[in-house]
C-alpha positions in Angstrom: 13.4 -8.2 -17.5 10.6 -6.0 -16.8 10.8 -2.8 -18.9 9.0 -0.1 -17.0 7.5 2.4 -19.4 7.7 5.9 -18.4 6.0 9.1 -20.3 7.6 12.3 -20.3 5.6 15.2 -21.1 7.7 18.4 -21.9 6.4 21.3 -24.4 9.8 22.9 -24.2 11.7 21.6 -27.1 15.1 22.4 -25.7 14.1 20.6 -22.3 12.9 17.7 -24.0 15.7 17.1 -26.2 18.4 17.1 -23.4 16.0 15.1 -21.3 16.0 12.8 -24.1 19.7 12.7 -25.0 20.4 11.9 -21.3 17.9 9.0 -20.6 19.2 7.0 -23.4 21.4 5.5 -21.2 18.4 3.8 -19.4 16.9 2.3 -22.2 17.9 -1.5 -21.0 15.9 -0.1 -17.7 12.8 2.1 -19.2 11.0 2.5 -22.0 10.0 5.8 -22.7 7.6 7.9 -24.2 8.1 11.5 -25.4 5.0 13.9 -25.7 5.3 17.7 -26.4 1.7 18.8 -25.3 -1.5 17.3 -23.1 -3.4 16.6 -25.9 -0.2 14.0 -27.3 0.2 12.8 -23.7 -3.3 11.7 -23.8 -3.2 10.0 -26.8 0.2 8.0 -25.5 -1.7 7.0 -22.6 -4.7 5.8 -24.4 -2.8 3.5 -26.4 -0.2 2.3 -24.1 0.3 1.0 -20.3 2.6 3.7 -18.4 3.9 2.9 -15.1 5.0 6.5 -14.5 4.2 10.1 -16.0 6.9 12.8 -15.5 5.9 15.9 -16.7 6.3 19.7 -16.9 3.8 21.5 -14.6 2.9 23.8 -17.4 2.0 22.6 -20.5 0.7 24.7 -23.9 -2.7 23.3 -23.7 -2.9 22.0 -19.9 -1.3 21.1 -17.0 0.1 18.1 -15.3 -2.7 18.3 -12.6 -4.8 17.7 -15.1 -2.9 14.2 -16.2 -3.3 13.4 -12.5 -7.0 13.6 -12.5 -7.5 11.4 -15.3 -5.0 8.7 -14.5 -4.9 8.7 -10.7 -3.8 5.4 -10.5 -0.2 6.5 -12.2 1.9 7.9 -10.4 3.0 11.5 -11.3 6.3 13.0 -11.0 6.3 17.0 -11.9 9.0 19.0 -13.5 8.8 22.7 -12.8 10.6 26.0 -12.7 12.2 27.4 -9.8 9.9 29.9 -9.5 6.8 27.4 -9.2 8.2 25.2 -6.1 5.4 26.6 -3.9 2.8 25.0 -6.9 4.6 22.0 -6.9 4.6 21.1 -3.1 0.7 22.0 -3.3 0.5 19.3 -6.1 2.1 16.8 -4.2 -0.4 17.4 -1.2 -3.0 17.0 -4.0 -1.6 13.6 -5.1 1.3 14.0 -7.1 4.2 11.7 -6.2 7.3 14.2 -6.0 8.4 17.1 -8.4 12.0 17.9 -9.6 13.0 21.6 -10.0 14.8 22.2 -13.0 18.3 24.0 -12.6 20.9 25.9 -15.1 23.4 23.1 -14.8 20.5 20.5 -15.6 21.5 18.2 -12.5 17.6 17.2 -12.1 17.8 14.9 -15.5 20.1 12.7 -13.4 17.2 12.6 -10.7 14.6 11.1 -13.3 15.7 7.5 -13.2 15.8 7.5 -9.5 12.2 9.4 -8.9 10.3 6.9 -11.3 12.4 4.0 -9.5 10.7 5.0 -6.3 7.5 5.6 -7.7 7.3 2.1 -9.2 8.4 0.8 -6.1 5.9 2.5 -4.2 3.1 1.8 -6.3 4.0 -2.0 -6.1 4.1 -2.1 -2.9 0.5 -0.2 -2.5 -0.6 -3.0 -5.0 0.5 -5.8 -3.2 -0.5 -4.3 -0.1 -4.3 -3.7 -1.6 -4.3 -7.5 -2.8 -3.4 -8.9 0.9 -6.2 -6.6 2.2 -8.4 -7.8 0.0 -7.6 -11.2 0.7 -7.8 -10.9 4.3 -11.2 -8.9 4.0 -12.5 -11.8 2.1 -11.0 -14.8 3.4 -13.8 -17.7 4.8 -11.5 -17.9 7.9 -11.9 -15.9 11.3 -8.9 -13.4 11.5 -8.1 -11.3 14.3 -5.3 -9.1 14.8 -4.3 -7.7 18.4 -1.6 -5.8 19.8 1.2 -6.8 22.0 -1.1 -6.3 25.1 -3.8 -8.6 23.7 -6.1 -5.8 22.8 -8.2 -6.4 19.2 -7.2 -3.9 16.6 -9.0 -5.8 13.7 -11.6 -8.4 12.7 -12.5 -9.3 9.0 -16.2 -9.6 8.1 -15.9 -13.5 8.7 -15.6 -13.1 12.7 -18.7 -10.5 12.5 -20.5 -13.4 10.6 -19.6 -15.9 12.9 -19.8 -14.3 16.3 -22.3 -11.1 15.6 -19.9 -8.6 17.3 -19.0 -6.1 14.9 -15.7 -4.1 14.7 -17.2 -1.1 16.8 -18.1 -3.7 19.6 -15.1 -5.2 20.5 -12.2 -2.8 19.1 -9.5 -2.6 21.8 -11.1 -5.1 24.0 -9.9 -8.5 25.2 -10.3 -11.5 23.1 -11.9 -12.7 26.4 -15.3 -11.3 25.4 -15.4 -14.8 22.9 -14.5 -16.7 26.0 -17.1 -19.4 27.2 -15.6 -20.6 30.5 -14.8 -24.0 29.0 -10.9 -23.7 29.1 -9.0 -23.6 32.2 -6.8 -21.0 33.6 -4.0 -23.4 32.8 -4.6 -23.5 29.1 -4.5 -20.1 28.6 -1.6 -19.3 30.6 0.4 -22.0 28.2 -1.1 -20.3 25.3 0.4 -17.3 26.5 3.6 -18.6 27.3 4.3 -20.0 24.0 3.1 -16.7 22.4 5.2 -14.8 24.6 8.4 -17.0 23.9 7.8 -15.5 20.0 6.4 -18.8 18.9 2.9 -19.8 17.1 0.3 -21.4 18.8 -1.7 -24.0 17.3 -5.2 -25.6 18.8 -8.7 -25.2 19.5 -10.8 -23.0 21.5 -14.8 -23.9 22.7 -16.0 -19.8 22.1 -19.2 -18.1 22.7 -20.7 -16.1 19.9 -22.8 -12.5 21.2 -26.1 -14.4 21.3 -24.9 -16.9 23.6 -24.3 -20.0 21.8 -20.9 -22.1 21.3 -18.5 -23.0 18.7 -15.4 -24.9 18.4 -12.8 -23.1 16.5 -9.2 -24.6 15.2 -6.9 -21.7 15.4 -3.2 -20.6 14.8 -2.1 -17.5 16.4 1.4 -16.1 15.5 3.2 -13.2 17.0 4.0 -10.2 14.1 7.6 -8.8 14.5 9.3 -5.5 13.8 12.5 -5.4 11.8 14.2 -5.6 15.3 12.4 -8.8 16.0 10.3 -7.5 18.7 6.4 -8.6 19.0 4.0 -5.8 18.4 1.0 -7.6 17.2 -0.3 -11.2 17.1 -2.8 -12.4 14.7 -5.3 -15.3 14.7 -6.6 -17.2 11.8 -9.5 -19.9 12.9 -12.0 -21.9 11.5 -15.4 -22.9 12.9 -15.3 -26.6 13.1 -18.5 -27.3 15.2 
């Protein structure tokens, strides 16, 4: 089981002790580090891999925004007094993940583990998305994404390398721009019939580059569907087999 590491920064002694007491019930889910000052928070961040920072906005020797500026890759949740809500909203616009308002009943304590969980999940999703984007961008295969009307919305660098077309030249244009005229109308009718049934198509194209040269491409095209099962886009993964 992964124990996520949370740094809590609170310079008010009473508030810090209240947080420590409340979060003892979550020791099986998180490893908590407590700092009473900006300087101490920097030391803990330097010596430990921290997944989330939960910090009071105003610290005696600094503030939460300074922490965020130094550790931009770590989600920051701000704890603030009721009079500083506008300041907290401004902080979120600047990049903070969320903010919690201190209340007299200390109900905000219950939100700390919940908000931490949301922050960690979103960070993991962003990290995975970034990895996927990098994989597509660096792929040696030809990757094109088109909307349900068949108009191009994305090409990876390999497509430009192969065909000579830049994304700006073919954005929102039909893939017919690669058409060599070799395939018959029946070929494309069958191709679209398969895709419109929500199925994957596999086959070969005889395509034309920007400079008028030709190449054979082995390709696989699949529908991209939303949560309701409706096709929103198509993705083609191809390889030059000339």
